[in-house]
N, C-alpha and C positions, 0 to 999 in steps of 0.2 A: 714575607710579603713581595708580592710580584712587583721588577721593576715597569715603571710605567715611562711613556717617551717623554724627552726632557726632564726639565731641573727638579729633582723632590721639594716641594714648597715645605717651607719650614714653619711652622704652626705650635703654639704657643699650646703646652699641657700643661697648664696650671690647676687645672680643676677638673674634677668629676665629667664635668661634660663636654667638655673640649678633650677628654679622653676617649668618652663616646663618638663623640664623632670623628675623632681623626687615628686614632687608632683600628687598625683591619687585622678584625676573630674570625676572619673566615678561613684560615689555615689551623687555627685551635681547634673552632669548631667541625672542622673534618676528621681530626685527628680524634675527638673526642666522641664523636657518629662510630668511628669505628672500631674504635675500645670498646665503645659498646656493644656494634654489634659481636665482636668476639668471643664476650663472655658470653650474649645470650645463648649466640651457635653451636662455638666451642672454635677455634684454630682453624686455618685451614688447611695447614700440613697434619692436623688429626680426623679431618674427614675425610670417607671415599670420592672417589671418581662417579660414583652413582648417582651423591650428591650436591657434586658442583655441577656437573656436565649432561646438558638433556641434551636428546639425539629433535633436532628438529623437522616436526609432523606441520607445516607451514604448506599451504597449496601451492603448486610450483605458480612461476610469474604466467599469464595468457600471451598471447601474442598481441598483433593487433587488429588481426582480423578475427582470433576469435575472438578477442571482448566484442566487438561489431557485434557474431553473429550473437554472442550471450546477449545484447542489449538489444538486439530488435527481435528475441523473443518475449521479452519482458514485455507487462502491460505499459502502455505509456501513463506517464505519470498525469498527465490532464483528464487521464480515466479514471483511476485509483481516487482521486481526490473529490469524485463524483458517487462514490461508492459509501453504501453506509459504515462505519467504520462504529459501529456500537454491536453491542451482541442483545440488545435487550431491542426488541419488535416493534416496527410500529405500529402502535395501540388503533388508527384510524385509516387501514390499511385499503378500503371504499375510497380514499380521495386520492391514492396514485394511481386508480386504473383507470385504464383508457377506452372508453366509451367504443362500442361497436359502430361502424356505419347507419345499420339499422338503428340503433338507440338512441342517437343524435338528431333522427331524423321527426318532426312534429306526431303526436299521439296521435292527434284527430287526423289529418293522413293519412298513417298507417290503416287506422278502421276504416275509412271509405273505401280504399287502397282492398281492403281485405272482403271487401262488400262484392266490390265492382269483381274482382278473380273468380270469389264466388257464383255470381250472377254468372262469366263468364263459360265455366265450366259446366253450371247447368246448361247452356243453350249449347253447349257441344256435345254436352250429354244426349242432348235430345236431340241435338241432328244426325248422330252418329246413330241412335236408336229408331228414328226413322229411316237414315239412310238401310238401314239393315230389313226392316220391313219390307221396303221394297227391292230390295234384292230377292228378298223371299218368297212377295208375287210375282217378279220377274221369273224364277224358278219356276212356280209354278204353274203357270199358263201354259 
């Protein structure tokens, strides 16, 4: 038993409960654990060096600057939380689609605008054809 600071307390060990409470069995347990380990694996003297010692293959400790560079290259945690964390695809993928500007516009307005554009194109075509006819008439005279 390891000595503690101060006087050792005198306690009655009259019954089992008191023995269990006040007697330190840590060193006995350690000894029994070590002997069981040696029985299972064999004694340390009988083992080879390759069984007892292992070459450390841990990565070298990075400097503060290297750690900062590594952290900068990683994706921020706030963005990784927003990413889907499941391998199952979303069954309703249409709800996540952002509509384009044209899709967001009113359909009635779109049809009106298409008609108007068609009329403008017709007028331009008529004007260009008239201009060509006028140019041909001027050249022939």
